N, C-alpha and C positions, 0 to 999 in steps of 0.2 A: 748436492743441496741446491746449487744454483739452478740446475735443470728443473728440480721440483718447484722452485720459486717461479721460474719462467713459465712452467706449465700451469701453475696456479694463476698467474697473471693472465695467461691466455684464456683460461676457463672463466675468469671474472669478466673480461671484455666480451666474451661470447654471451655470457648470461645477461649482462647489462644491455647489449645491443639486441638481444632476442626478447627482452621484456620492456621495450620502449612503450611510452604512452604517447599516442598520436598528438595530443594537444600540447605536448612539450617539445615536439620536433622543431617547430619554427622558432619559438622563443630561445631554445638552447642554441640553435644554429645562429640566430641573430646576435646573442651575447658573445658567442665565439667569434663571429665575424667582426664585430665592432671592437673587440679586445685584441685583435691582431696587432702585434708589435707594441702592445701596451697603449694603444691610442685612446681607449676610453679612460684609462688611468691618467694619462697625460692631460686629457680634457678636464677630468675631475680636479686635478691639481691646479690647472690654469684657472678654473672657475673659483676654486677656493682662494687662490692668490688674488684674483681680481676682486673678489668679495671681501678681501682683507681678513680672511680666516686663517691665512697662511702667509708668512713673510716671503719676500723674494729669495732670501737665502735658503729658507726651508724648501721653497719650490725647486731651487737648484739641487739641493740634496735629494729631493724626490725624483727629479729627472735623472740624476746620476744613478740612483738605485734602479730605475726602470731600464735605462740604456745599458747599464752594466749587466743586469740580469738577462736582457735580450741578447746581447753580444756573447756573453759566456755560454748561454744555453744553445743558441742557434749557430753561432759562428765558430765556436771552439769545441764544445763537448759533443754536439751532434755529429760533426764530421769524424771525430776521433772514435766514437762508439759505433756509429753506422748501423744501428738497430733498425730492422725492417718495420714498417707500419703494420698494424694488425690486418688491414685489408690485403696486404701483400702475403701474409703468412696464413691467414685463416680463409679457407674456401667459402665462398658464398656470403661473406660478411658484408652486409649492406652499409654503405657510408651515406650519411646525410650531408649534403653539400659537396664541396670539392675534395679531391684527393691530393693532399700535399705531396710534393715530389722529393722532399728532403727526408732525413732520418727521423726516427721516432723518439729517441731518448737523448735528452730529457724534453719535456714539454716546455716550449718557449712561452706559450700562453700562461702556463702555471707559474713559470719563473717570474714573469712581469707582474702577474696578479698578486703573488705573495710578497714580492718586493714592494709593490704599491700598498698592499694592506698593512704591512709591517710599518712602513714609514708614515703612512697616514694615521695609524693608531698612535704613534708617538707624537705626531704634530697636531692632529685634530682628534683627540681621544674621545670626544663626546659621541662620535659615530663609529666607534670601533666595531660594534656588532655588524654594522652595514659593510664595513671594509672587508671583514673576514668572511661574511656570508657571500659577498660578491666574488671574492677570491675562490671560495669553495665551489660556487656555481660554475665559474669559468673552468676550473680544473675538471669538475665532473663532466661538463659539456664535451670536453675533448674525448673522453672515454665513450660517452653516450653517442657521439657522432660517429664513432668507429675509427678515429684517426690516431688514437693513443691507447696504450696499455695503462693500467693503474700505476704501475711502477714508474712509468714515464712522468705522470703528473706528480707523484710523490717526489721524485728526484727534482723536477722543476720547482716544486714548492721549497725544497731544501736550498736549491740554488738561489731562489728569490729571497728567502729569509736571510741567507748569508750576504747577499748583495745589499739588502736593506740595512742590515747591521753595519756593513762597511760604509755605506753612504752616510749613515747617521753619525759615524765617527769623524767624517770630514769636517774640518773647521775652515771656513773661508777666511782668507787673510787680505781681503780686498775691501774697498770702501763701498760695498753694496749697501743699499738702504736696508734696514732691518724690518721695515713695514711695507 
């Protein structure tokens, strides 16, 4: 069963990368590049905090979610699983942008994106469609660029959601300002 799922995963990445739309190549590469390490998400959180749409405490929860998702996906799970990237496994698969040299599973980009979307949905719910759409675009970009399998981004999303839930449960016991 696992072999069948991994084979299907490979077929999906091949299909997506062989049906690219040229006008999407640069925008999807850019979104992927600026979301590395959760940087775009952290910038959004900082802007919302500076604009007083989010409290400092909420920003710290947000940062905790992003950092935890990144560390768990990139520093713990990836080395344990050691899954090859699609371009290492599939002959002639064209990659847009750089070729990461770490493992493929799970997607760190997806983990930070979904952690960010979940926490921002709770803290700034008026823009929840934006948060989830951005997270989905980030996740899709990783498959589209040829650097992840669909299961990698799904697992990254699960890691991110779990880290977001965990971060939202943290209650700060310090004298941080609430606004």
